[in-house]
N, C-alpha and C positions, 0 to 999 in steps of 0.2 A: 504493498500502500503506499504510494506515494507522502501520505498526510499522517504523519506520526506527529499524536496528541504531547508526549512527554518533551519533544522535538520545540514541537510548538509554546510548549509556556518555556521552555528554557530561553528562547527568541523572544517572545512578549518581556521575560523576567530581566532582558540584558536589554530590551530598547530602553532609552529614557522617558519617551514618553509613553511606553505600556508598563512600563514596571510599576508605577504608581499603584496601578488595578490590583495586580499580584500582589503584592505587599496588603493592598486593602484588606484583597478576600480573606489573605491568611491572618489578618489582625482582626477580622469580622467574623469571620467562617472556618476555616477549619485551611490548613494546610496544601496544596496544591501539587499536582503533577505525580505526586507517588503512586496511585494507583489506575486503573484504565479508566477511561474516558468516564464511561459509561456506572464507573462506582461513585463519579464525584457529585457533590451533593448538589451544585449548579445544574449539573445534567437530571440526580432525581428530582427536583425541587419545580425546575422551570421548563425541562424539556422533553422530557419521560411521556409526556402525556401526551403528546403530537406524534400519536403513532403513523408510522411511513404509510401511503398509499399503496395497499399489496394487490397491483396491476402490475403488468409491464411496462416503464415509462424509459422513450427514450433517453437516452447519453450517448457520450461520444463514444463513438464501436471504440478508437483506437485507445480510450481508455479505460472501457468496460470493467477491465480487473483491475485498476489501479487504485478506486476509492471504494470508500461505503457510502453509495448515493443514498440507500435507506437514511444515513444520519445525517446526512447534508440534506435532506430534503427534512426531517424533522428540526433541524436547526435554522433554514429559511421561516418553516411555519412556524416556531417558535418565536423567531424575529419581530421586534415593535421594530426595525426600519425595512424591511421587508413586507413583500406578500407574494405569498407561492400561489399561484392561478395554473390548472390545468386546460389544455387547448386538445382538440382528437381533430386529428385529419387524416382522412383515408385508412382510419380503425388504429392509427397509431397516437400514443398518448403522447403526449409534449408537456415538461413541465415549466412553466414559464415566471423566473423571476424577473419582478418587479421593487426593483429600490428606488426610495428615496433619501437624496440626500439635497438637505439643501430646499432651495427651486426648483432642483437641478432632479429627473426623473430615467431611471435604465433600465430598457425591459428585454430581458436577453432569455433565449430560449437554452435551457440545460445542453442542450444536444449539440449545440453551437460553441460551448465553451472550450478554450483553451485549459492545459493543465496548470497553466500559472494562477488563471481567473480562478477556478474550483478553489484552488489552493490560500487564494486571497479571500476567499467567500470565508472558506474554515475558520482564516484567521477572524474576521468581522463579526462573524455569529457568535464563534467562542467567546471572543472580545466582551461582544456585549453581554452575554447569557451570566459570563462572570462578575462583570459590574453590576447587573440585576439584583443578582444571587446578592453580593454584599450589601447595596443596597436595601435589599429585605430584611439583613440580619443587624444593620445600622439602627434600620429608622422605621418602627410600627406603621407608620401614617404610610410610609412609602412604599412599605409589603402591602397594606391593604391595598391600595391605589394598582401597584403593579398586576398582584393578583386578580384584581378585577378587570384589567386588560387581559391577561394574560387567557383569563375562563370566555373573556369575549371573542378573541382571536383562535383560538381552541374550537370554541363552537362552528365559526365562520369553518374554520378547517374542516372540523369531522364531517358538514353540511357539503362541503367540494369534493372531499373522497368515496361518501357515499354516492352523491352524484355522476360522478367519473363511474364509479362501479356501476351504479345501475344501467348507465349508458354502453356499458362495456358489455352488461351481461343483456341487454336488447340488443345490440349487432350480433349474438351466435345463434 
C-alpha cells in the first residue's frame, strides 16, 4: 500500500505547521501513530460510522491495489471540508469528490486521480479528523456541535449509499 499511516503521522509530526495538531491531539486525547489507524480514537469516534459503499466503485486502474479505497471513501464521507457523491454512467459507479476550500470548489472523480493526489487526500482527511477529535476532547460545546454535524452528514451519506445500491439492484 502506498499510504503508510505511521509514516504519515511521522511526517505530520515533523512539519512545522502540522506538528501542532499532533502535539495537541496527544495532549488532549492519546498518543498517536503507535497502533493501526482503525484502532485510533479519532477513527473510532469520527470515521468508523461512515461505512463504505459496498458496491464496485471505479478507481484508477493502475492504482487498484495500491490504496485502501474503502478507507478513503470513509474519510471523505466523514470530512467537513468535502462531499462524496456518486454518479452512475453505463452501469459504472463513479465516486465524485467535491472539495470546498475558501470560495473555490474542486470536483474530481476518484478514478481520474493520480497517486500523489490520492496520498494528499489521505493526508488532508486524516489531519482534519485528528483536529476534530482534539476539539471534541478539549471542549464539550465544540464536541456537541461536531457530533451534531457528523450525524447530519452521516444521514446524508447513508441515504446516498442506499440510493446507489437500489439503482444497482434495479439494473440487474
